[in-house]
Structure formats: structure tokens, C-alpha cells
C-alpha positions, -999 to 999 in steps of 0.1 A, spaced: 0 0 0 14 34 -10 10 63 14 3 96 -2 22 126 12 5 160 8 25 185 -12 20 215 11 16 197 44 -16 190 63 -47 210 55 -57 232 84 -88 221 103 -115 241 121 -95 255 150 -66 264 128 -89 282 104 -104 302 133 -69 313 144 -60 323 108 -93 343 106 -86 360 139 -51 370 128 -65 384 95 -91 405 114 -63 418 137 -41 427 108 -66 442 84 -95 452 106 -130 440 102 -140 468 78 -112 461 52 -117 423 49 -148 425 26 -130 451 4 -99 429 3 -120 399 -7 -139 419 -34 -107 433 -49 -91 398 -49 -122 384 -67 -121 412 -93 -84 406 -99 -90 369 -104 -118 377 -129 -95 400 -149 -67 373 -148 -91 347 -162 -104 370 -189 -68 379 -199 -58 342 -200 -89 334 -221 -80 362 -246 -44 349 -249 -55 313 -254 -79 325 -282 -51 345 -299 -27 315 -297 -54 293 -311 -59 317 -340 -22 319 -346 -18 281 -348 -49 277 -370 -52 307 -394 -82 291 -411 -104 298 -381 -125 330 -384 -123 356 -356 -142 347 -325 -176 362 -318 -163 383 -289 -136 399 -311 -162 409 -337 -184 424 -310 -154 443 -295 -145 457 -329 -181 468 -336 -183 486 -303 -153 507 -311 -168 521 -343 -184 555 -338 -222 551 -341 -230 587 -339 -248 596 -371 -263 629 -362 -252 657 -385 -242 687 -364 -228 707 -393 -262 723 -401 -266 755 -382 
């Protein structure tokens, strides 16, 4: 029988997590923890979006027969000026 050894050591249990939470509250304060969690979530979302864009670009570079993805077409359409009002008449 092979015994598996965890890569990062034992996973903290309930009491250890309470101590970690207490230390986090003491370091950052109770008011800053939700802001910190929110900014961390936003950063992770931006990272995932950037990773997806890079994967799409690499896929297009390796297979040039593939047409641009739907998101790129929408992004290019949004950058075009859609203001058609004529302000030159006075």
C-alpha cells in the first residue's frame, strides 16, 4: 500500500482556520476584509479574462483558417463611432 504525502503539508482544520481568521481580522481590521475579498475576486476575474484572450489568440495563430471569434467581432463593432447625427447644419 502506497501512502500519499501532501504537497503542502496538512490541511488546516476548524481550529486552525479560526486562528487564521482572527489574525486576518487583527491585521486588516473587520472593515477592510470585505473590500480585500472583493478586490481579490475582481483581480482573479481579470486574470481569467486575460488568460482566455491569450488562449484565443494563440489558437488563431496556430490555425489561421479559423475566423475571428464572436467576442472579437463584437469588440470591434463597439469601437466604431455610431453617432450619425449631423451637427454641421446650423
